[in-house]
TIRO-2110 file (N, C-alpha, C; in Angstrom, 1 decimal):
// TIRO-2110
15.7, 6.0, -0.3, N, 1, A
16.0, 4.9, -1.3, CA, 1, A
15.6, 3.6, -0.7, C, 1, A
15.7, 3.4, 0.6, N, 2, A
15.2, 2.2, 1.2, CA, 2, A
13.7, 2.0, 1.0, C, 2, A
12.9, 3.1, 1.0, N, 3, A
11.5, 3.0, 0.8, CA, 3, A
11.2, 2.5, -0.6, C, 3, A
11.9, 3.0, -1.6, N, 4, A
11.7, 2.6, -3.0, CA, 4, A
11.9, 1.2, -3.2, C, 4, A
13.0, 0.7, -2.6, N, 5, A
13.4, -0.8, -2.7, CA, 5, A
12.3, -1.6, -2.0, C, 5, A
11.9, -1.2, -0.8, N, 6, A
10.9, -2.0, -0.1, CA, 6, A
9.6, -2.0, -0.9, C, 6, A
9.2, -0.8, -1.4, N, 7, A
8.0, -0.7, -2.2, CA, 7, A
8.1, -1.7, -3.4, C, 7, A
9.1, -1.7, -4.1, N, 8, A
9.3, -2.6, -5.3, CA, 8, A
9.2, -4.1, -4.8, C, 8, A
9.8, -4.4, -3.8, N, 9, A
9.8, -5.7, -3.3, CA, 9, A
8.4, -6.2, -2.9, C, 9, A
7.6, -5.3, -2.3, N, 10, A
6.3, -5.6, -1.9, CA, 10, A
5.4, -5.8, -3.1, C, 10, A
5.6, -5.0, -4.1, N, 11, A
4.7, -5.0, -5.3, CA, 11, A
5.1, -6.0, -6.3, C, 11, A
6.3, -6.5, -6.2, N, 12, A
6.8, -7.6, -7.1, CA, 12, A
6.1, -8.9, -6.7, C, 12, A
5.3, -9.4, -7.6, N, 13, A
4.6, -10.7, -7.3, CA, 13, A
4.9, -11.7, -8.3, C, 13, A
5.0, -12.9, -7.9, N, 14, A
5.3, -14.0, -8.8, CA, 14, A
4.1, -14.3, -9.6, C, 14, A
4.3, -14.9, -10.8, N, 15, A
3.1, -15.3, -11.6, CA, 15, A
2.4, -16.5, -10.9, C, 15, A
3.1, -17.2, -10.1, N, 16, A
2.5, -18.3, -9.4, CA, 16, A
2.0, -18.0, -8.0, C, 16, A
2.0, -16.8, -7.6, N, 17, A
1.5, -16.4, -6.3, CA, 17, A
0.1, -16.6, -6.2, C, 17, A
-0.4, -17.2, -5.1, N, 18, A
-1.8, -17.5, -4.9, CA, 18, A
-2.5, -16.2, -4.3, C, 18, A
-3.8, -16.3, -4.2, N, 19, A
-4.6, -15.2, -3.8, CA, 19, A
-4.2, -14.7, -2.4, C, 19, A
-3.9, -15.6, -1.5, N, 20, A
-3.5, -15.2, -0.1, CA, 20, A
-2.2, -14.4, -0.1, C, 20, A
-1.2, -14.9, -1.0, N, 21, A
0.0, -14.2, -1.1, CA, 21, A
-0.2, -12.7, -1.7, C, 21, A
-1.1, -12.6, -2.6, N, 22, A
-1.4, -11.3, -3.3, CA, 22, A
-1.9, -10.4, -2.2, C, 22, A
-2.8, -10.9, -1.4, N, 23, A
-3.5, -10.1, -0.4, CA, 23, A
-2.5, -9.7, 0.7, C, 23, A
-1.5, -10.6, 1.0, N, 24, A
-0.5, -10.2, 2.0, CA, 24, A
0.4, -9.1, 1.4, C, 24, A
0.7, -9.1, 0.1, N, 25, A
1.4, -8.1, -0.5, CA, 25, A
0.6, -6.7, -0.4, C, 25, A
-0.6, -6.8, -0.7, N, 26, A
-1.5, -5.6, -0.6, CA, 26, A
-1.5, -5.1, 0.9, C, 26, A
-1.6, -6.0, 1.8, N, 27, A
-1.6, -5.7, 3.2, CA, 27, A
-0.3, -5.0, 3.6, C, 27, A
0.8, -5.6, 3.2, N, 28, A
2.1, -5.0, 3.6, CA, 28, A
2.4, -3.7, 3.0, C, 28, A
1.9, -3.6, 1.7, N, 29, A
2.1, -2.3, 1.0, CA, 29, A
1.2, -1.2, 1.6, C, 29, A
0.0, -1.5, 2.0, N, 30, A
-0.9, -0.6, 2.7, CA, 30, A
-0.3, -0.2, 4.0, C, 30, A
0.3, -1.1, 4.7, N, 31, A
0.9, -0.7, 6.0, CA, 31, A
2.1, 0.3, 5.8, C, 31, A
2.9, -0.1, 4.8, N, 32, A
4.0, 0.8, 4.5, CA, 32, A
3.6, 2.1, 4.1, C, 32, A
2.6, 2.2, 3.2, N, 33, A
2.2, 3.6, 2.7, CA, 33, A
1.6, 4.5, 3.8, C, 33, A
0.8, 3.8, 4.6, N, 34, A
0.1, 4.7, 5.6, CA, 34, A
1.1, 5.1, 6.7, C, 34, A
2.1, 4.2, 6.9, N, 35, A
3.2, 4.7, 7.9, CA, 35, A
4.0, 5.8, 7.3, C, 35, A
4.3, 5.7, 6.0, N, 36, A
5.0, 6.8, 5.3, CA, 36, A
4.2, 8.0, 5.4, C, 36, A
2.9, 7.9, 5.2, N, 37, A
2.0, 9.1, 5.2, CA, 37, A
2.1, 9.7, 6.6, C, 37, A
2.0, 8.9, 7.7, N, 38, A
2.0, 9.4, 9.0, CA, 38, A
3.4, 10.0, 9.3, C, 38, A
4.4, 9.6, 8.6, N, 39, A
5.7, 10.2, 8.8, CA, 39, A
5.9, 11.4, 7.8, C, 39, A
4.9, 11.8, 7.1, N, 40, A
4.9, 12.9, 6.2, CA, 40, A
5.8, 12.8, 5.0, C, 40, A
6.0, 11.6, 4.6, N, 41, A
6.9, 11.3, 3.4, CA, 41, A
6.0, 11.6, 2.1, C, 41, A
6.7, 12.2, 1.1, N, 42, A
5.9, 12.5, -0.1, CA, 42, A
5.6, 11.2, -0.9, C, 42, A
4.5, 10.7, -0.7, N, 43, A
4.0, 9.5, -1.4, CA, 43, A
4.0, 9.6, -2.9, C, 43, A
3.7, 10.8, -3.5, N, 44, A
3.6, 11.0, -4.9, CA, 44, A
5.0, 10.8, -5.5, C, 44, A
6.1, 11.3, -4.8, N, 45, A
7.4, 11.1, -5.2, CA, 45, A
7.8, 9.7, -5.3, C, 45, A
7.5, 8.9, -4.2, N, 46, A
7.8, 7.5, -4.2, CA, 46, A
7.1, 6.8, -5.4, C, 46, A
5.8, 7.2, -5.7, N, 47, A
5.1, 6.5, -6.8, CA, 47, A
5.8, 6.9, -8.1, C, 47, A
6.0, 8.2, -8.3, N, 48, A
6.6, 8.6, -9.6, CA, 48, A
8.0, 8.0, -9.8, C, 48, A
8.7, 7.8, -8.8, N, 49, A
10.0, 7.1, -9.0, CA, 49, A
9.9, 5.6, -9.2, C, 49, A
8.8, 5.0, -8.9, N, 50, A
8.7, 3.6, -9.0, CA, 50, A
7.8, 3.0, -10.0, C, 50, A
6.9, 3.9, -10.6, N, 51, A
5.8, 3.4, -11.4, CA, 51, A
6.3, 2.7, -12.7, C, 51, A
7.4, 3.2, -13.2, N, 52, A
7.8, 2.6, -14.5, CA, 52, A
8.3, 1.2, -14.4, C, 52, A
8.6, 0.7, -13.1, N, 53, A
9.0, -0.7, -12.9, CA, 53, A
7.9, -1.6, -12.6, C, 53, A
6.6, -1.1, -12.6, N, 54, A
5.5, -1.9, -12.2, CA, 54, A
4.6, -2.2, -13.4, C, 54, A
3.9, -3.3, -13.2, N, 55, A
2.9, -3.6, -14.3, CA, 55, A
1.8, -2.6, -14.3, C, 55, A
1.0, -2.5, -15.3, N, 56, A
-0.1, -1.5, -15.3, CA, 56, A
-1.0, -1.7, -14.2, C, 56, A
-1.3, -3.0, -13.9, N, 57, A
-2.3, -3.3, -12.8, CA, 57, A
-1.6, -2.9, -11.4, C, 57, A
-0.4, -3.2, -11.3, N, 58, A
0.3, -2.8, -10.0, CA, 58, A
0.4, -1.3, -9.9, C, 58, A
0.7, -0.6, -10.9, N, 59, A
0.7, 0.9, -10.9, CA, 59, A
-0.6, 1.5, -10.6, C, 59, A
-1.7, 0.9, -11.1, N, 60, A
-3.0, 1.4, -10.9, CA, 60, A
-3.4, 1.2, -9.4, C, 60, A
-3.1, 0.0, -8.9, N, 61, A
-3.4, -0.3, -7.5, CA, 61, A
-2.7, 0.6, -6.6, C, 61, A
-1.4, 0.8, -6.8, N, 62, A
-0.5, 1.6, -6.0, CA, 62, A
-1.0, 3.0, -6.0, C, 62, A
-1.4, 3.5, -7.2, N, 63, A
-1.9, 4.9, -7.3, CA, 63, A
-3.2, 5.1, -6.4, C, 63, A
-4.1, 4.0, -6.5, N, 64, A
-5.3, 4.1, -5.7, CA, 64, A
-5.0, 4.1, -4.2, C, 64, A
-4.1, 3.3, -3.8, N, 65, A
-3.7, 3.2, -2.4, CA, 65, A
-3.1, 4.5, -1.9, C, 65, A
-2.2, 5.1, -2.8, N, 66, A
-1.6, 6.3, -2.4, CA, 66, A
-2.7, 7.5, -2.3, C, 66, A
-3.6, 7.5, -3.2, N, 67, A
-4.6, 8.5, -3.1, CA, 67, A
-5.5, 8.3, -1.8, C, 67, A
-5.7, 7.1, -1.5, N, 68, A
-6.5, 6.9, -0.2, CA, 68, A
-5.6, 7.3, 1.0, C, 68, A
-4.3, 6.9, 0.9, N, 69, A
-3.5, 7.3, 2.1, CA, 69, A
-3.4, 8.8, 2.2, C, 69, A
-3.3, 9.5, 1.1, N, 70, A
-3.3, 11.0, 1.1, CA, 70, A
-4.5, 11.6, 1.6, C, 70, A
-5.6, 10.9, 1.5, N, 71, A
-6.9, 11.4, 2.0, CA, 71, A
-7.0, 11.3, 3.5, C, 71, A
-6.1, 10.6, 4.2, N, 72, A
-6.1, 10.4, 5.6, CA, 72, A
-5.3, 11.5, 6.3, C, 72, A
-5.7, 12.1, 7.4, N, 73, A
-5.0, 13.1, 8.1, CA, 73, A
-3.7, 12.5, 8.7, C, 73, A
-2.7, 13.4, 8.9, N, 74, A
-1.5, 13.1, 9.6, CA, 74, A
-1.7, 13.4, 11.0, C, 74, A
-1.5, 12.4, 11.9, N, 75, A
-1.7, 12.6, 13.4, CA, 75, A
-0.3, 12.8, 14.1, C, 75, A
-0.4, 13.5, 15.2, N, 76, A
0.8, 13.7, 16.0, CA, 76, A
1.0, 12.6, 17.0, C, 76, A
0.0, 12.2, 17.7, N, 77, A
0.2, 11.2, 18.7, CA, 77, A
0.2, 9.7, 18.2, C, 77, A
1.0, 8.9, 18.8, N, 78, A
1.1, 7.6, 18.4, CA, 78, A
-0.2, 6.8, 18.4, C, 78, A
-1.1, 7.0, 19.5, N, 79, A
-2.3, 6.2, 19.4, CA, 79, A
-3.2, 6.6, 18.2, C, 79, A
-3.2, 7.9, 17.9, N, 80, A
-4.0, 8.3, 16.8, CA, 80, A
-3.4, 7.7, 15.4, C, 80, A
-2.1, 7.8, 15.4, N, 81, A
-1.4, 7.2, 14.2, CA, 81, A
-1.7, 5.7, 14.1, C, 81, A
-1.6, 5.0, 15.1, N, 82, A
-1.8, 3.6, 15.1, CA, 82, A
-3.3, 3.2, 14.7, C, 82, A
-4.2, 4.0, 15.2, N, 83, A
-5.6, 3.8, 14.8, CA, 83, A
-5.8, 4.0, 13.3, C, 83, A
-5.3, 5.1, 12.7, N, 84, A
-5.5, 5.2, 11.3, CA, 84, A
-4.7, 4.2, 10.5, C, 84, A
-3.5, 3.8, 11.0, N, 85, A
-2.8, 2.7, 10.3, CA, 85, A
-3.6, 1.4, 10.3, C, 85, A
-4.1, 1.1, 11.5, N, 86, A
-4.8, -0.2, 11.6, CA, 86, A
-6.1, -0.2, 10.7, C, 86, A
-6.8, 0.9, 10.7, N, 87, A
-8.0, 1.0, 9.8, CA, 87, A
-7.7, 0.9, 8.4, C, 87, A
-6.6, 1.6, 8.0, N, 88, A
-6.2, 1.6, 6.5, CA, 88, A
-5.8, 0.2, 6.1, C, 88, A
-5.0, -0.4, 6.9, N, 89, A
-4.5, -1.8, 6.5, CA, 89, A
-5.6, -2.8, 6.5, C, 89, A
-6.5, -2.7, 7.4, N, 90, A
-7.7, -3.6, 7.5, CA, 90, A
-8.6, -3.4, 6.2, C, 90, A
-8.8, -2.2, 5.9, N, 91, A
-9.6, -1.8, 4.7, CA, 91, A
-9.0, -2.4, 3.5, C, 91, A
-7.7, -2.2, 3.2, N, 92, A
-7.1, -2.8, 2.0, CA, 92, A
-7.0, -4.3, 2.0, C, 92, A
-6.7, -4.8, 3.1, N, 93, A
-6.6, -6.3, 3.2, CA, 93, A
-8.0, -6.9, 2.9, C, 93, A
-9.1, -6.4, 3.5, N, 94, A
-10.4, -6.9, 3.3, CA, 94, A
-10.9, -6.7, 1.9, C, 94, A
-10.5, -5.6, 1.3, N, 95, A
-10.9, -5.2, -0.1, CA, 95, A
-10.3, -6.3, -1.1, C, 95, A
-9.0, -6.6, -0.8, N, 96, A
-8.3, -7.6, -1.6, CA, 96, A
-9.0, -9.0, -1.5, C, 96, A
-9.3, -9.4, -0.2, N, 97, A
-9.9, -10.7, 0.0, CA, 97, A
-11.2, -10.8, -0.7, C, 97, A
-12.1, -9.7, -0.6, N, 98, A
-13.4, -9.7, -1.2, CA, 98, A
-13.2, -9.7, -2.7, C, 98, A
-12.3, -9.0, -3.2, N, 99, A
-12.1, -9.0, -4.7, CA, 99, A
-11.7, -10.4, -5.2, C, 99, A
-10.8, -11.1, -4.4, N, 100, A
-10.4, -12.4, -4.8, CA, 100, A
-11.6, -13.5, -4.7, C, 100, A
-12.4, -13.3, -3.7, N, 101, A
-13.5, -14.2, -3.5, CA, 101, A
-14.7, -14.0, -4.5, C, 101, A
-14.8, -12.8, -5.1, N, 102, A
-15.9, -12.6, -6.1, CA, 102, A
-15.4, -12.9, -7.5, C, 102, A
-14.1, -13.2, -7.6, N, 103, A
-13.6, -13.5, -9.0, CA, 103, A
-14.0, -14.9, -9.4, C, 103, A
END
């Protein structure tokens, strides 16, 4: 239940949020999702339980992030987990920043 609440808090964005805030939300959500993936939490269940509370754009973004997280292997050792976490978070943060800069 804590994961669902955290997910909703991360994805809830103010109409007045600026681009940096939006990318921080994306970064935090990516971090949470890939950590859940490394902990072998069922990300599809989290999404299915939360999607009706999200805007269409938020739901599409979350679904894409979950699909990407699910494509990553689950590692046993902390160094391997941390590497995949860092790479995943960096990718989504940079994607958000690029998207906002090209708009």
